[in-house]
N, C-alpha and C positions, 0 to 999 in steps of 0.2 A: 571720605571727604574730610578735608582739613577743617579744624575748628575755627570759628570766627569770634572775634571780640568786638562787642558793640561799645563804643566810647561816646557817652552822652555829655554834651557841653552846653549848658544854659548860657545865653549871651544877653547881657543888658548893659548898654552904654560903656563899653570897654575898648573903644577904638585905640586907646594908647597902648594896650597890652595884647590885643587879640591876635595880631599877626605872629607874634612870638609864641603865643600859646598854640596856635594852629600849626605853625611850622614844626614845633616840637612833637606834635602828634603825627603829622604826615611823614616825618623823617625817622620814624621808629624802625629799628632793625627787624621787628616783627611787623609784617605788612598786611596780614590778613585781617583787616579792620573794617568795621562799619562805623563811620563817624557821623553822629547825629547832632547837628547844630540846631538848637531851639532858640530862635530870636524872640526874646520876651518883651516885645514892644519897644525896642531901643529907639531913641530919638537922635542919636549921633550917627556917625558913619558906619557903625558896626554892621547893619544889614547889608550895605554895599560890599563891605569886606567879605562877609559870609558868601554873598552871591559870587564874587570873583573867585573865591577858593572852590566853591561848589562846581563852577564851570570847568575848572582845570583838574579836578580829581573826582573820578566816578565813585569813589568810596564815600563821598560826602552826601548825606541826605539833609536838606535844609528845610526846617519847619518855621513858619512865622506865626506868632500868636499875639493877641493883645496882652499888655502887661498884667501878669497874674502872680508873679513871684517865682523864686527859684524852685520851690517845692513842686508847683504845678508844672513848670518847665521840665523838671526831671521826670515827673510822672508821665508826661507826654512822650518823653524819650524812652521810658521803659516799655510803654505800650507799643511804640514803633519799632523797638529793637528786635532783630532776628538772630542775633549772635548766640553762641553757646554760653558765653559769659558776658556780663555787663559791668562797666565801670563808669566813673564820673570824673570830669575835669572841670575845675572852676576856670572861667575864661580869662582871668588875670594871672593864672599860674602857668607853669611850664614843666615839662617832663625831661628826665634824663633819657638819652637815645635808646637805651636797652631795657627800660622799665617793663614793657609788656613781653619782651622775649624772655626775661628772667622770671617774671611772674607766671606767664603762660606755660613755661616749661614744667611747672609744678602739676599742671592739669594732665600731663602725659605720664607722670610717675605712677608708681604702684598705688599710692594713696591719693586718688583724685578728691579734691576738697570742694565743699560748697562755697567757702569764702577763703580768699588768699590775701594776706596783708603784708605790706612792706613798710619800711621806715621812710622818713622824709627830712628835707631841709626846710627850716623856717628862715625866710629871708626878710630882714628888717634893715632898712637904711643901708643897703648894699653889703651888710654883714650876713653871714650864714651860720646857722646853728643846727647841729644834728639832733633830731628828735627821735628817740627810740622808746620802746616799751619795756616794762619790767618782766614781761612774759618770756618764757623760754622759746628758743627757736624750734621750728619743726611742726610736725603733724599732731593734731588733737582729734581723738575720736569723740563721740557724743558724751561718753562717760567722763572723759578728760575735760571737755568743755564745761560740763556741770561742776566738776571738782575744781578746775583751775581758772575758768573765765567768769562763771556766775558770781563768785564772791566779790568781785569789783566791777560788775557789769554796768552799774549806773553811778557809783560813787566809791571813793576810797575812804578809809577810816580817818585819814588825816586831811581829807578834802583836797588832795592833789589831782594831777591829771589822771583820768581813768585810762586803762590800757588800750581800749578800743573805742574810737569815737568818730573818726573822719572817713566818710564814704570814698573820698578820692584816693585814699591809700589802699583800697581794697578792690579785688575782683569778686563779683558775685555770680554764682551759677544762675543762669536765667530761670531755670526751672524752680529754683528756691524762691525767687521773688514772685513768679507767676502762679505757681501752685499754692502758695500761701497768701496770695493777694497782699504782698508787702509793698507799700508805697509811702510816699512822703505826705505828711499831714499839712495840707494847705493853710490850716488855721494858725500854724506856728510861724511867726515872723522871725524868730531867732531860735537857735539851737535845734534847727530842723534835722540835723544829722543824728542827734541824740536818740530820739525815739525810733528812727529807722534802723540804726545800728543795734539797739537793744532787741528789737523784734527779729532782726536778721540772725543775730547770735542765738536767740532763743529757739528759732526754728531750724537752725543749721544742724546737720548731723555730723559735719566734719569741718575742720578749720586748719589752715596752715599759716604759720608766721615766718616770713622771709626776713629774719632779724638781721640788723646791721647792713641791710641793703638800702641805702638812702637814694631813692629813685624818683621822688616827687619833690618839686620846689613850690612851697606854699608862701605866697607873698603876703606878709603881715604888715598892715598899715599902723603906724604910730597913732594916727588920728582916726582910729577905727571906732566901731560901736562901743567896744569895751572901755574906751576912754571918755565917752560922752554919755552920761546917764540919760536914758529914755524913760519917760513916765509909764509907758506901757510894758516895760520889762517885767514888772512884778505880775501883772495879769497873765502875760505870756508864760512865765515860769510856773505859775499856779496851774495853768492849763496843762503844761508839760507833765507836771507831777501827777495830775489826775489821770492823764492818759497812760503814764507809766504804771500807775496803780491798777488801772483797768487791764493792762497787759500782763502784769506780773503777780498780783496779789493771790491768785488762786492756782499758782503753778504747783504741780504735783512733785516736781523734782527738787525744788529748792525753796526755802523760806526767805522771801525778799522783804519781809516786814521792816527789819532794821534799816536796810538799804534805802527803802522808800522814805523813811523818816529822815535819814541823814541827807538824802538827795535834796529834800525840801529845805533843810537847814543850810546846806551848801549853797543852794540858790539864793537863800536869804542873805548869807554872807556876801555873795557876789553883788547883789543889788545894794545892800547897805554900804559896802566899801565904795561903790561907784557913786552913790549919793554924796558921800564924804568928799570924794575927789572932784566933784562938780564945782568948778570955780565960778560958775555963772549964777549961783544962788547963795543967799545969805545964810548965816548960822541959824537964824530962826526958821528959815525955809527948810534947811536940812533937817532940823529937829522935827518939823511937821511931816516931811516925807518919810523919815525913819519911823515916826510914831504910827503913821498910816500902815506901813508894812508890818511892823511887829505886833500890832493889835488885831491882825487877822486871825479868825478862829482856827484856821488850819494849822497854824503854828502851835497853838496850845495843845492840840492833839498829837503833834509830832514829838513833844517832850514826854508824853506819857510812857512810863516804864522804859525810859531810854537812859543808859549810863554813858559816861564819856571818860573812858580810860586811856584811849589812844591819841586823843587830841592834844595839841600843844597848850602851854599855859595861857598864851595870848588868845587862842581859840576858845578856851574854857571861860575866859573873862567875857569875851563877846557873847558866847552862848548864855552866860548868866544875865547879861543885859537884855538879850532877846527874850529869854524865858520870863523875866520879871518886867518886861515892857518898859525898860529904862532908856528911852530914846535920847534924852539930853545927855545922859552919862556916856552913851555910846559915842555920840558926836564929839564930846569933850575928850574922851579917851583916844579916839582916832586922831584928833588934832594934836594931842600931846605926843603920841607916837611919831607923827609926821615931823613935829618940831625936833624931837630927840634925834631922829634919823638925819636931819639936815644941819645939826649943830657941828 
């Protein structure tokens, strides 16, 4: 019997993009698909669009639920999936026509993999940027996963993009997710892929990277969450670090202690920089927000027995401000750097 790929698509108020997304899935050169649309309580015309598509293609399974967030919607999809492999598509993105033909061909090769990853295009204001990973192309055994993927599983030394983070650029063997009870944490409002990918790579016995095959189109909004500071970001990221610690700290194959500390500091960088960029609040308010973050006790513990040899000079300055709880100095420094860049 031919293998089946389950494609899980959470849908929430995306009437502007949904048809393009669904057409790109239905028109795949690999057609042995189970398409699971999870309408997450949409209030626009998205449910009607899903209904129309479901009536015209028997491969579509439509599920309606009250709004509970993308993580819960994806989990409903995983539970409902019957395919040999599972993948995810964000409903405002779209696919290249042969993404699943190329990725699924790996499953029939000599080395069948628990996870298969491709590269993607980042679409911003009608411009397209190729996004690839520093990882080598090809197959990874469990020992190679430990040796080559674990060292940058949740953070890089220079706080850059980690090699593996997006679920929509991957196929997952269904048995990997079901047998290990891997699902999305509904408590995470942001960075929901982060924990899921870490656990998946941790439990995977094999991995394949289809390098330089740019097959997914990720629509990036200029006015996205990353541009507008949210007060609950810090609480969310502290929770993420705690869950990563619960997942990784007692791992017998690799010592993640340094990564866990750096990951928390990287999250701190992210929050502080976005506080600085928030034009809706005053200088005094920025100092207050930064002070609240850097005085958290978790940060003091992160600096214990931690050296910084690989970070840039600018990063070391900011780390100094964080370590010594110099909120006002940080805000002034960021303002000065911004001024210099725009001169």
